[in-house]
MARKEMI-801930 format. One line per 4 residues: number of its first residue (from 0); their letters; for each residue x, y, z of C-alpha. Coordinates in Angstrom, 3 decimals. Example, Ala and Ser with C-alpha at 12.3 -4.5 7.8 and 13.67 -1.06 7.14 Angstrom:
! residues 2
0	AS	12.300:-4.500:7.800 ~ 13.670:-1.060:7.140
//
This chain:
! residues 327
0	MSAT	-3.165:-15.156:-12.083 ~ -1.762:-16.432:-15.345 ~ -1.601:-15.077:-18.849 ~ -0.910:-17.286:-21.824
4	GTTA	-0.797:-16.865:-25.562 ~ 0.536:-14.163:-27.815 ~ -1.701:-11.358:-26.472 ~ 0.336:-10.893:-23.288
8	TRVA	2.742:-7.988:-22.906 ~ 5.779:-8.187:-20.626 ~ 5.748:-5.167:-18.343 ~ 7.596:-3.860:-15.315
12	AIDC	5.559:-1.935:-12.753 ~ 7.159:0.027:-9.911 ~ 5.217:1.512:-7.028 ~ 7.205:3.990:-4.941
16	GTNS	5.379:5.029:-1.796 ~ 6.243:6.712:1.468 ~ 7.618:3.587:3.148 ~ 8.444:1.051:0.444
20	IRLL	9.303:0.658:-3.226 ~ 8.007:-2.430:-4.998 ~ 8.590:-4.086:-8.362 ~ 6.376:-6.406:-10.381
24	VADV	7.514:-7.896:-13.686 ~ 4.751:-9.856:-15.393 ~ 3.261:-10.974:-18.684 ~ -0.125:-9.266:-18.745
28	DPAT	-3.078:-9.745:-21.061 ~ -4.860:-6.377:-20.962 ~ -7.986:-7.849:-22.546 ~ -8.616:-10.286:-19.688
32	GSFT	-6.557:-8.818:-16.871 ~ -4.705:-12.107:-16.423 ~ -1.079:-12.223:-15.260 ~ 1.903:-14.503:-15.396
36	ELDR	4.042:-13.136:-12.591 ~ 7.795:-13.348:-13.206 ~ 9.205:-11.339:-10.302 ~ 7.690:-9.444:-7.375
40	RMRI	9.834:-7.827:-4.700 ~ 9.791:-5.053:-2.124 ~ 12.369:-2.919:-0.359 ~ 11.693:-0.657:2.632
44	VRLG	13.369:2.655:1.749 ~ 11.336:5.129:3.878 ~ 11.342:7.758:1.127 ~ 8.949:9.816:3.223
48	QGVD	11.383:10.122:6.126 ~ 10.746:13.546:7.682 ~ 8.597:14.862:4.813 ~ 5.632:15.636:7.072
52	RTGR	7.932:17.846:9.207 ~ 10.371:19.339:6.664 ~ 8.478:19.251:3.370 ~ 11.580:17.815:1.672
56	LAPE	12.942:14.397:0.718 ~ 15.994:13.656:2.868 ~ 19.281:12.934:0.992 ~ 19.694:9.570:2.721
60	ALER	16.104:8.602:1.844 ~ 16.738:9.470:-1.799 ~ 19.904:7.379:-1.840 ~ 18.115:4.347:-0.330
64	TFAA	15.455:4.697:-3.017 ~ 17.974:5.069:-5.837 ~ 19.837:1.965:-4.611 ~ 16.608:-0.020:-4.911
68	CREY	16.028:1.460:-8.379 ~ 19.459:0.251:-9.486 ~ 18.613:-3.240:-8.252 ~ 15.270:-3.152:-10.074
72	AGVI	16.894:-1.912:-13.291 ~ 19.029:-5.055:-13.300 ~ 15.996:-7.317:-12.845 ~ 14.030:-5.517:-15.566
76	GELG	16.946:-5.862:-17.983 ~ 17.403:-9.552:-17.250 ~ 13.716:-10.332:-17.775 ~ 13.354:-8.147:-20.850
80	ARTV	10.259:-6.123:-19.958 ~ 9.034:-4.167:-22.995 ~ 7.271:-1.454:-21.025 ~ 8.287:0.112:-17.705
84	RFVA	5.905:2.219:-15.643 ~ 7.078:3.927:-12.448 ~ 4.415:5.458:-10.218 ~ 5.245:7.601:-7.190
88	TSAS	2.686:8.358:-4.531 ~ 2.321:10.294:-1.286 ~ 5.852:11.297:-0.236 ~ 6.901:12.676:-3.613
92	RDAE	3.603:14.580:-3.954 ~ 4.369:16.391:-0.713 ~ 8.068:17.178:-1.242 ~ 9.483:20.542:-2.342
96	NSAD	12.514:18.841:-3.938 ~ 10.610:16.234:-5.919 ~ 12.609:17.269:-9.017 ~ 15.708:15.631:-7.481
100	FVRG	13.748:12.416:-7.148 ~ 12.418:12.574:-10.713 ~ 15.883:13.238:-12.142 ~ 17.500:10.373:-10.233
104	VHEI	14.865:7.852:-11.262 ~ 15.146:8.865:-14.916 ~ 18.933:8.502:-14.870 ~ 18.709:4.972:-13.456
108	LGVE	15.635:3.524:-15.165 ~ 15.240:5.689:-18.249 ~ 11.612:6.552:-17.486 ~ 9.944:9.561:-15.933
112	PEVI	8.202:8.701:-12.665 ~ 4.517:9.549:-12.687 ~ 3.817:11.529:-9.539 ~ 0.133:10.708:-9.379
116	TGDQ	-2.716:12.351:-7.509 ~ -4.531:10.693:-4.654 ~ -7.518:10.030:-6.900 ~ -5.320:8.320:-9.499
120	EAQL	-3.723:6.269:-6.742 ~ -7.177:5.196:-5.588 ~ -8.212:4.099:-9.090 ~ -5.065:2.027:-9.595
124	SFDG	-5.501:0.367:-6.195 ~ -9.105:-0.491:-7.021 ~ -8.162:-1.935:-10.420 ~ -5.419:-4.081:-8.917
128	ATTE	-7.548:-5.384:-6.062 ~ -10.792:-6.113:-7.892 ~ -9.890:-7.334:-11.396 ~ -9.392:-10.855:-10.061
132	LHRD	-12.629:-10.683:-8.042 ~ -14.613:-9.741:-11.166 ~ -13.155:-12.715:-13.048 ~ -13.804:-15.309:-10.312
136	SGHG	-17.290:-15.608:-8.860 ~ -16.258:-18.561:-6.676 ~ -14.898:-16.395:-3.878 ~ -18.406:-15.639:-2.599
140	LASP	-17.721:-11.921:-2.065 ~ -20.505:-9.480:-2.853 ~ -20.147:-6.063:-4.403 ~ -20.004:-3.136:-4.064
144	YLVV	-16.474:-3.269:-2.714 ~ -14.858:-0.648:-0.518 ~ -11.126:-0.895:-1.218 ~ -8.866:0.701:1.399
148	DIGG	-5.147:1.114:0.806 ~ -3.305:2.107:3.992 ~ 0.030:3.496:2.873 ~ 2.899:5.233:4.610
152	GSTE	1.727:8.786:3.975 ~ -1.866:8.477:2.832 ~ -4.854:6.150:2.785 ~ -7.098:5.680:-0.239
156	FVLG	-10.789:4.793:-0.103 ~ -12.491:3.554:-3.283 ~ -16.080:2.350:-3.590 ~ -17.235:0.534:-6.703
160	DETV	-18.577:-2.497:-8.516 ~ -16.846:-3.113:-11.839 ~ -16.295:0.624:-12.091 ~ -15.408:3.183:-9.444
164	RAAR	-18.326:5.087:-7.916 ~ -16.359:7.314:-5.552 ~ -12.778:7.727:-4.357 ~ -10.874:9.854:-1.864
168	SVDI	-7.283:10.005:-0.652 ~ -6.589:11.412:2.820 ~ -3.298:12.220:4.525 ~ -3.141:9.517:7.150
172	GCVR	-0.604:6.724:6.877 ~ 1.503:4.580:9.169 ~ 4.722:6.566:8.643 ~ 3.048:9.987:8.783
176	MTER	1.195:9.172:12.028 ~ 4.289:7.623:13.605 ~ 6.523:10.585:12.802 ~ 3.883:13.107:13.832
180	HLVQ	2.908:11.572:17.164 ~ 5.289:8.819:18.258 ~ 8.662:10.531:17.820 ~ 10.023:13.262:20.100
184	DGAR	13.470:14.860:19.771 ~ 14.447:12.128:17.357 ~ 13.542:9.306:19.761 ~ 10.657:6.868:19.399
188	IDPP	8.059:6.910:22.218 ~ 7.700:3.198:22.715 ~ 5.230:2.020:23.842 ~ 3.115:5.131:23.217
192	TEAR	1.277:6.943:25.980 ~ -2.508:7.143:26.062 ~ -2.275:10.822:25.103 ~ -0.215:9.976:22.002
196	IAAI	-2.630:7.232:21.000 ~ -5.542:9.633:21.448 ~ -3.807:12.177:19.187 ~ -3.433:9.582:16.413
200	RADV	-7.064:8.548:16.799 ~ -8.163:12.182:16.514 ~ -6.199:12.668:13.284 ~ -7.591:9.439:11.858
204	EAAL	-11.183:10.308:12.754 ~ -10.815:13.741:11.157 ~ -9.450:12.114:7.994 ~ -12.314:9.616:7.957
208	DLAA	-14.731:12.538:8.155 ~ -13.054:13.991:5.046 ~ -13.200:10.653:3.217 ~ -16.889:10.277:4.073
212	ETVP	-17.657:13.595:2.358 ~ -16.854:11.883:-0.965 ~ -17.108:8.141:-0.363 ~ -20.149:6.557:1.336
216	LTEA	-18.156:4.477:3.827 ~ -21.055:2.331:5.043 ~ -22.567:1.246:1.705 ~ -20.141:-1.516:0.727
220	ATLV	-20.986:-5.205:0.950 ~ -17.296:-6.176:1.180 ~ -14.338:-4.336:2.713 ~ -11.065:-5.122:0.907
224	GLAG	-7.762:-4.135:2.500 ~ -4.445:-3.581:0.723 ~ -0.782:-2.862:1.434 ~ 1.723:-3.621:4.150
228	TVTT	-0.205:-2.616:7.264 ~ -3.154:-4.839:6.358 ~ -1.109:-7.787:5.117 ~ 1.151:-7.665:8.186
232	IAAI	-1.811:-7.658:10.553 ~ -3.274:-10.552:8.560 ~ -0.026:-12.486:8.980 ~ -0.179:-11.900:12.726
236	ALDL	-3.853:-12.917:12.846 ~ -3.071:-16.134:10.974 ~ -0.155:-16.897:13.362 ~ 2.210:-17.345:10.430
240	QEYD	5.763:-18.336:11.320 ~ 6.985:-16.468:8.246 ~ 5.386:-14.125:5.763 ~ 3.342:-16.186:3.278
244	SEAI	1.637:-14.265:0.471 ~ -0.486:-17.212:-0.651 ~ -1.885:-17.761:2.850 ~ -2.572:-14.053:3.296
248	HHSR	-4.216:-13.416:-0.087 ~ -8.016:-13.354:0.296 ~ -7.838:-14.273:3.986 ~ -10.615:-12.786:6.102
252	ISLA	-9.740:-11.081:9.370 ~ -12.482:-10.203:11.847 ~ -12.860:-6.832:13.524 ~ -12.551:-8.573:16.892
256	RVER	-9.152:-9.987:15.860 ~ -7.996:-6.591:14.583 ~ -9.049:-5.042:17.903 ~ -6.993:-7.555:19.897
260	ITTS	-3.923:-7.191:17.657 ~ -4.096:-3.385:17.825 ~ -4.256:-3.460:21.627 ~ -1.288:-5.827:21.738
264	LLAS	0.823:-3.770:19.330 ~ 0.160:-0.549:21.241 ~ 1.344:-2.171:24.471 ~ 4.443:-3.712:22.908
268	THAD	8.045:-2.559:22.758 ~ 10.264:-2.426:19.677 ~ 11.795:-5.757:20.718 ~ 8.362:-7.351:21.154
272	RAAI	7.267:-6.353:17.659 ~ 10.588:-7.302:16.077 ~ 10.194:-10.789:17.546 ~ 6.929:-11.410:15.646
276	PSMH	7.974:-14.053:13.067 ~ 6.083:-12.551:10.107 ~ 7.090:-8.920:10.803 ~ 9.264:-7.203:8.201
280	PGRV	12.001:-5.182:9.958 ~ 10.946:-2.051:8.092 ~ 7.452:-2.207:9.589 ~ 8.404:-2.683:13.243
284	DVIA	8.278:1.041:14.082 ~ 5.147:1.939:12.095 ~ 2.800:-1.048:12.433 ~ 1.081:0.215:15.602
288	SGAL	0.032:3.446:13.894 ~ -1.138:1.454:10.880 ~ -3.196:-0.821:13.135 ~ -4.919:2.210:14.664
292	ILQA	-5.906:3.377:11.175 ~ -7.256:-0.056:10.243 ~ -9.164:-0.397:13.512 ~ -10.757:3.027:13.123
296	LMRR	-11.850:2.553:9.528 ~ -13.373:-0.872:10.272 ~ -15.339:0.636:13.136 ~ -16.467:3.562:10.955
300	TGAQ	-17.595:1.374:8.042 ~ -19.346:-1.144:10.293 ~ -17.430:-4.006:8.670 ~ -17.154:-7.093:10.853
304	EIVV	-14.324:-8.462:8.719 ~ -11.825:-7.329:6.127 ~ -10.804:-9.343:3.070 ~ -7.045:-9.043:2.570
308	SEHD	-5.636:-8.722:-0.939 ~ -2.020:-9.125:-2.007 ~ -3.054:-7.614:-5.362 ~ -3.089:-3.862:-5.105
312	ILDG	-1.850:-0.681:-6.752 ~ 1.189:-2.510:-8.145 ~ -1.078:-4.843:-10.112 ~ -3.134:-1.850:-11.263
316	IALG	0.047:-0.164:-12.511 ~ 0.972:-3.317:-14.427 ~ -2.479:-3.520:-16.040 ~ -2.202:0.104:-17.118
320	AATR	1.314:-0.427:-18.485 ~ 0.136:-3.384:-20.575 ~ -2.723:-1.362:-22.011 ~ -0.389:1.476:-22.920
324	GRE	2.064:-0.987:-24.461 ~ -0.632:-2.182:-26.853 ~ -1.731:1.299:-27.958
//
């Protein structure tokens, strides 16, 4: 997307989730939703390490996150963003010592992180994923859209046209499921046993039941998938020799292909997954759990394909920051 003219505002958006922290610096026109992207980057920091078990953010996870924040502060300063918005999602919602996280971020970046609710997270994901679809009718995708954002600690479901009809966040994510079911005495169970896989499936199905209480999961015309689990599986499906955002964005991956990839990932070892050319090292240990979530939600919704979007909550954060900057 591109934004031109004097109506654009230069913003920095940071999305800090359970597994990764991402930065987008862009010139955004809040009136049209158009972007001129200046910098987009991601670091795997695993902020949610152990949170499901201990209820606290680990000191080493905080330090990894603060190191990324220091890097991002340098980029933001160099590019001269007028407005900075930092949004923190699942891990920091769950942690008893979230005040340590908030204080550290403020010291480095000079802004208070917004520890948002699951519903707010869902709205931002929907805005980021669908603004471009509303502006371009040439993609041939029908609404309503069901936007699903599979994160590290939670998954968001949002149904809507140009506005959100229903949204729900549930506590299933690739990191949470991996730590809960695929780690024993500090060691990864790799590949997982059938009993472990069944335990993940049971948790996912229970979470889908919760989501369905609020969001009609079978009423969408188009299923749109966001975040690292979905984009990584898309890269595998497309047989990419390296991660390529342009090739992945708005690609369409069939349920049959997702089924085959999930089966393969569940049977693989750490070395097998690490050898996949498009696999980010930080996703090697959690991608199988993420694939199980994606497989289950596609089966539940009845979708025969998923449309993959590289525009997600980060883009929604940037749109919101630009709007605030003009108020």
